[in-house]
C-alpha positions as CSV (number, residue, x, y, z in Angstrom):
1,X,-43.5,-35.9,-9.5
2,X,-43.8,-32.2,-10.0
3,X,-42.5,-30.2,-7.0
4,X,-44.2,-27.1,-5.7
5,X,-42.5,-23.8,-6.7
6,X,-39.9,-22.7,-4.3
7,X,-40.2,-19.2,-2.7
8,X,-37.7,-16.6,-3.7
9,X,-34.4,-16.9,-1.8
10,X,-34.3,-14.8,1.4
11,X,-30.6,-13.8,1.3
12,X,-29.4,-12.4,4.6
13,X,-32.6,-13.2,6.4
14,X,-32.2,-15.7,9.3
15,X,-34.3,-18.9,9.1
16,X,-37.2,-18.9,11.5
17,X,-38.8,-21.6,13.7
18,X,-42.5,-22.2,13.7
19,X,-45.0,-24.2,15.7
20,X,-48.0,-25.7,13.9
21,X,-50.9,-26.6,16.2
22,X,-53.0,-29.3,14.5
23,X,-56.6,-30.1,15.4
24,X,-59.1,-32.5,13.9
25,X,-61.2,-30.0,12.0
26,X,-64.8,-28.8,11.6
27,X,-67.3,-28.1,8.9
28,X,-67.3,-24.5,7.6
29,X,-71.0,-24.2,8.5
30,X,-73.7,-26.2,10.3
31,X,-75.4,-27.1,7.1
32,X,-75.9,-30.5,5.4
33,X,-73.7,-29.4,2.4
34,X,-70.8,-28.3,4.5
35,X,-71.1,-31.3,6.8
36,X,-71.1,-33.6,3.8
37,X,-67.8,-32.1,2.5
38,X,-66.3,-32.5,5.9
39,X,-67.5,-36.1,6.5
40,X,-66.4,-37.1,3.0
41,X,-62.8,-36.1,3.7
42,X,-62.9,-37.5,7.3
43,X,-64.5,-40.8,6.5
44,X,-62.4,-41.4,3.4
45,X,-59.2,-41.4,5.5
46,X,-57.8,-44.9,5.6
47,X,-56.4,-44.2,9.0
48,X,-59.9,-43.5,10.3
49,X,-61.7,-46.4,8.6
50,X,-59.4,-49.4,8.1
51,X,-61.9,-51.3,6.1
52,X,-60.5,-52.1,2.6
53,X,-61.2,-49.2,0.2
54,X,-63.0,-51.4,-2.4
55,X,-65.6,-52.3,0.3
56,X,-65.9,-49.1,2.3
57,X,-66.0,-46.4,-0.3
58,X,-69.1,-47.6,-2.1
59,X,-70.8,-47.8,1.3
60,X,-69.6,-44.4,2.2
61,X,-70.9,-42.7,-0.9
62,X,-74.1,-44.8,-1.4
63,X,-75.4,-44.7,2.2
64,X,-73.4,-42.8,4.8
65,X,-73.0,-39.5,2.9
66,X,-76.7,-39.6,1.9
67,X,-78.0,-39.8,5.4
68,X,-75.5,-38.7,8.1
69,X,-74.8,-35.1,6.9
70,X,-78.4,-33.9,7.6
71,X,-78.4,-35.6,11.0
72,X,-75.0,-34.2,12.0
73,X,-75.8,-30.7,10.7
74,X,-78.6,-30.5,13.3
75,X,-76.2,-31.4,16.0
76,X,-73.6,-28.9,14.9
77,X,-76.4,-26.2,14.7
78,X,-77.2,-26.9,18.4
79,X,-73.7,-26.0,19.5
80,X,-72.6,-23.4,16.9
81,X,-71.7,-20.1,18.4
82,X,-72.0,-16.6,17.0
83,X,-68.3,-16.7,16.2
84,X,-68.6,-20.1,14.4
85,X,-67.6,-23.6,15.2
86,X,-66.5,-23.8,18.9
87,X,-63.5,-26.1,18.0
88,X,-62.2,-23.5,15.5
89,X,-62.9,-20.6,17.9
90,X,-60.9,-22.2,20.7
91,X,-58.1,-23.4,18.5
92,X,-57.6,-19.9,17.0
93,X,-57.6,-18.5,20.5
94,X,-55.1,-21.0,21.8
95,X,-52.8,-20.2,18.8
96,X,-53.0,-16.5,19.5
97,X,-52.3,-16.9,23.2
98,X,-49.4,-19.3,22.7
99,X,-47.9,-16.9,20.2
100,X,-48.2,-14.1,22.8
101,X,-46.7,-16.3,25.5
102,X,-43.7,-17.3,23.4
103,X,-43.3,-13.8,21.9
104,X,-41.3,-13.1,18.8
105,X,-39.1,-16.1,19.3
106,X,-41.2,-18.4,17.2
107,X,-44.1,-18.2,14.7
108,X,-47.3,-20.0,15.9
109,X,-50.0,-21.1,13.4
110,X,-52.8,-23.7,13.4
111,X,-54.2,-26.1,10.8
112,X,-56.9,-28.7,10.6
113,X,-56.5,-32.3,9.5
114,X,-60.0,-32.1,7.9
115,X,-61.5,-28.9,6.5
116,X,-59.7,-25.6,6.5
117,X,-57.1,-24.4,6.9
118,X,-55.3,-27.5,5.7
119,X,-52.0,-28.8,6.9
120,X,-50.1,-28.7,3.5
121,X,-51.3,-25.2,2.6
122,X,-50.3,-23.9,6.0
123,X,-46.8,-25.5,5.8
124,X,-46.4,-24.0,2.4
125,X,-47.2,-20.5,3.8
126,X,-44.8,-20.9,6.7
127,X,-42.0,-21.9,4.3
128,X,-42.7,-18.9,2.1
129,X,-42.4,-16.7,5.2
130,X,-38.9,-18.1,5.9
131,X,-39.8,-20.8,8.5
132,X,-37.2,-23.5,7.8
133,X,-37.9,-25.4,11.1
134,X,-41.4,-26.5,12.0
135,X,-42.6,-28.2,15.1
136,X,-45.8,-30.2,14.4
137,X,-47.9,-30.1,17.5
138,X,-51.1,-32.2,17.1
139,X,-53.5,-31.3,19.9
140,X,-54.2,-34.9,20.8
141,X,-52.8,-35.7,24.2
142,X,-53.1,-39.5,23.6
143,X,-51.5,-41.0,20.5
144,X,-53.8,-42.8,18.0
145,X,-53.0,-43.8,14.5
146,X,-56.3,-42.2,13.4
147,X,-55.4,-38.8,14.8
148,X,-51.7,-38.0,15.3
149,X,-50.7,-40.6,12.7
150,X,-53.1,-39.2,10.2
151,X,-51.9,-35.6,10.8
152,X,-48.4,-36.7,10.1
153,X,-49.6,-38.4,6.9
154,X,-51.1,-35.1,5.7
155,X,-47.9,-33.1,6.6
156,X,-46.0,-35.7,4.5
157,X,-48.1,-34.9,1.5
158,X,-46.5,-31.4,1.5
159,X,-43.0,-32.7,2.2
160,X,-43.3,-35.2,-0.7
161,X,-44.0,-32.3,-3.1
162,X,-41.4,-29.9,-1.7
163,X,-37.9,-29.7,-3.3
164,X,-36.2,-28.0,-0.4
165,X,-37.9,-29.5,2.6
166,X,-38.0,-27.7,6.0
167,X,-36.7,-29.4,9.1
168,X,-39.6,-31.1,10.9
169,X,-40.2,-32.3,14.4
170,X,-43.3,-34.0,15.8
171,X,-44.8,-34.0,19.3
172,X,-46.2,-37.6,19.3
173,X,-48.2,-37.3,22.5
174,X,-48.3,-35.7,25.9
175,X,-50.8,-37.8,27.8
176,X,-48.7,-37.9,31.0
177,X,-47.0,-34.5,30.9
178,X,-47.1,-32.9,34.3
179,X,-48.2,-29.5,33.0
180,X,-51.1,-31.1,31.0
181,X,-52.2,-33.0,34.1
182,X,-52.0,-29.9,36.2
183,X,-54.0,-27.9,33.7
184,X,-56.8,-30.6,33.8
185,X,-56.7,-30.7,37.6
186,X,-57.1,-26.9,37.6
187,X,-60.3,-27.1,35.5
188,X,-61.8,-29.7,37.7
189,X,-60.8,-28.1,41.0
190,X,-62.1,-24.7,40.0
191,X,-65.5,-26.3,39.0
192,X,-65.7,-28.1,42.3
193,X,-64.8,-25.0,44.2
194,X,-67.8,-23.2,42.7
195,X,-70.3,-26.1,42.5
196,X,-69.3,-28.7,45.1
197,X,-68.2,-32.3,44.4
198,X,-70.2,-35.0,42.6
199,X,-71.0,-38.5,43.6
200,X,-69.0,-39.8,40.6
201,X,-66.5,-38.2,38.2
202,X,-66.5,-39.7,34.7
203,X,-63.4,-39.2,32.5
204,X,-64.8,-39.6,29.0
205,X,-62.4,-40.1,26.1
206,X,-63.2,-40.5,22.4
207,X,-63.5,-44.2,21.6
208,X,-61.7,-46.4,19.1
209,X,-62.5,-49.7,17.6
210,X,-61.2,-52.6,19.7
211,X,-59.3,-54.0,16.7
212,X,-57.0,-51.0,16.7
213,X,-55.9,-51.8,20.2
214,X,-55.4,-55.5,19.3
215,X,-53.2,-54.3,16.4
216,X,-51.0,-52.3,18.7
217,X,-52.5,-48.8,19.0
218,X,-51.4,-47.4,22.5
219,X,-54.4,-45.0,22.7
220,X,-56.5,-46.8,25.2
221,X,-53.6,-47.5,27.6
222,X,-52.6,-43.8,27.4
223,X,-56.2,-42.7,28.1
224,X,-56.3,-44.8,31.2
225,X,-52.9,-43.5,32.3
226,X,-54.1,-39.9,31.9
227,X,-57.2,-40.7,34.0
228,X,-55.1,-42.4,36.7
229,X,-52.7,-39.4,36.9
230,X,-55.6,-36.9,37.0
231,X,-57.4,-38.9,39.8
232,X,-54.1,-39.0,41.8
233,X,-53.6,-35.2,41.3
234,X,-57.1,-34.6,42.5
235,X,-56.7,-37.0,45.5
236,X,-59.6,-39.2,44.5
237,X,-60.3,-42.6,45.9
238,X,-60.7,-45.3,43.2
239,X,-64.5,-45.5,43.8
240,X,-64.9,-41.8,43.1
241,X,-64.1,-41.9,39.4
242,X,-64.3,-44.0,36.2
243,X,-62.7,-44.0,32.7
244,X,-65.2,-44.3,29.8
245,X,-65.2,-44.0,26.0
246,X,-67.7,-42.2,23.8
247,X,-68.5,-41.6,20.1
248,X,-68.9,-45.2,19.0
249,X,-69.6,-45.5,15.2
250,X,-70.7,-48.6,13.4
251,X,-71.4,-52.1,14.6
252,X,-67.9,-53.3,15.5
253,X,-66.8,-53.6,19.1
254,X,-65.2,-50.4,20.5
255,X,-63.1,-49.9,23.6
256,X,-65.2,-50.2,26.7
257,X,-66.8,-49.2,29.0
258,X,-69.1,-46.9,26.9
259,X,-69.9,-43.5,28.3
260,X,-73.6,-43.6,27.4
261,X,-74.1,-47.0,29.0
262,X,-72.3,-45.9,32.1
263,X,-74.4,-42.8,32.4
264,X,-77.6,-44.9,32.1
265,X,-76.3,-47.4,34.7
266,X,-75.5,-44.7,37.2
267,X,-79.0,-43.1,36.8
268,X,-80.7,-46.5,37.4
269,X,-78.5,-47.2,40.4
270,X,-79.6,-43.9,42.1
271,X,-76.3,-42.0,41.7
272,X,-77.6,-38.4,42.3
273,X,-74.9,-36.3,40.7
274,X,-72.4,-37.1,37.9
275,X,-69.7,-34.7,36.6
276,X,-67.9,-35.5,33.3
277,X,-64.6,-34.2,32.2
278,X,-63.2,-35.0,28.7
279,X,-59.4,-35.0,29.0
280,X,-58.7,-36.2,25.4
281,X,-60.2,-33.0,24.0
282,X,-58.3,-29.8,24.6
283,X,-61.1,-27.6,23.1
284,X,-64.8,-27.9,23.4
285,X,-66.4,-29.3,20.3
286,X,-69.3,-31.4,19.0
287,X,-68.2,-34.4,20.9
288,X,-68.2,-32.6,24.2
289,X,-70.9,-29.9,23.9
290,X,-73.5,-32.0,22.0
291,X,-72.7,-35.6,22.6
292,X,-72.0,-35.3,26.3
293,X,-73.6,-31.9,27.2
294,X,-76.9,-32.6,25.5
295,X,-77.2,-36.3,24.7
296,X,-75.3,-37.5,27.8
297,X,-77.3,-35.3,30.1
298,X,-80.5,-36.6,28.7
299,X,-79.5,-40.2,29.1
300,X,-78.5,-39.7,32.7
301,X,-81.5,-37.7,33.8
302,X,-84.0,-40.0,32.0
303,X,-82.4,-43.0,33.7
304,X,-83.1,-41.5,37.1
305,X,-80.1,-39.2,37.8
306,X,-80.7,-35.8,39.4
307,X,-77.8,-33.5,38.6
308,X,-75.4,-33.6,35.6
309,X,-72.4,-31.3,35.1
310,X,-70.2,-31.2,32.0
311,X,-66.9,-29.6,32.9
312,X,-65.3,-27.3,30.2
313,X,-62.3,-28.5,28.2
314,X,-59.0,-26.8,28.7
315,X,-59.9,-24.2,26.1
316,X,-58.1,-20.9,26.9
317,X,-57.3,-21.5,30.6
318,X,-54.1,-19.9,31.6
319,X,-52.7,-23.1,33.0
320,X,-53.3,-24.8,29.6
321,X,-51.5,-22.0,27.7
322,X,-48.6,-22.4,30.2
323,X,-48.7,-26.2,29.5
324,X,-48.7,-25.7,25.7
325,X,-45.7,-23.4,26.0
326,X,-43.8,-25.8,28.3
327,X,-44.4,-28.8,26.1
328,X,-43.4,-26.8,23.0
329,X,-40.2,-25.5,24.5
330,X,-39.1,-29.0,25.4
331,X,-39.5,-30.1,21.8
332,X,-38.0,-27.0,20.2
333,X,-34.6,-28.0,21.6
334,X,-31.9,-25.7,20.3
335,X,-34.0,-24.2,17.5
336,X,-34.7,-20.9,19.2
337,X,-31.1,-20.4,20.0
338,X,-30.3,-21.1,16.4
339,X,-32.7,-18.4,15.3
340,X,-31.0,-15.7,17.4
341,X,-28.2,-13.9,15.5
342,X,-24.8,-14.5,16.9
343,X,-22.0,-12.0,17.3
344,X,-20.7,-10.5,14.1
345,X,-17.7,-12.4,12.8
346,X,-15.0,-10.3,11.2
347,X,-12.8,-12.2,8.7
348,X,-9.1,-12.1,9.4
349,X,-7.1,-9.5,7.5
350,X,-4.7,-10.6,4.8
351,X,-1.3,-9.8,6.2
352,X,0.0,-9.0,2.8
């Protein structure tokens, strides 16, 4: 194996610590070509699609990548902002705000598992800037092999090719962290303060195939624990809320109940108002703005519902930036202290 070139030695310069926020990623533009590049990388990941490569890759290239990009590009176009992809815009803002909150103590950057900027390239840049300690902070509150596990895989690609590897720590999940739950509760409470309370609150999480749970993935359990903690923090009765799962792909069974089916059922049953919060997403994106905000709204209203509210994700709320800083500091341990220069040590004089 050929190792990457090492940066020039930084003699006399203290090693620095860095935080690398990691999100899923986004196409570079809402066009079929850009979406195809993104989906090719995403759906080629064996952590995402666990079908044997010899079976899945021909299907992916012959069928999925010939039809899905154009369909998905229309959905991305519906939520694209003047500044670009909402997911990237929010992730960039969270990175900047966290850096301001932590000050010069630590370098804060972001990378995407799919698309740009990539994880290996960003780690290489941090190393060149003298960051010898890096805290990997995947922005997935609940652990899944297909998200956090995949992000670690990609970071390992850089480490395998690096001769002098930096020290690495990983935040595996934070689904029950009090600061995260408080930040979620703040978003919901503020919305209800302005708009009143719904008949039902749905907590919609991204779904996973049921076989991943059967094989030991803790994701679904952690989603339900997050929902339980949030409901308790809001003081809700059990009949006031429900946990659901969205974004089903393919024909295999996924974790239930499904968000779309639940919305349709509530509309048919005469539930007047439904609010939806998406605790598994820390930034608004295609899955929240389009899948829930557009498609979910249509399903509920056409089934007979009267009022539909999609609550914003954590995005740049002050309580979320506080939570990011609190979670990061816990995992940085003694690194920040190690970065601070100690008192100058004067060697003892030779008595002769």
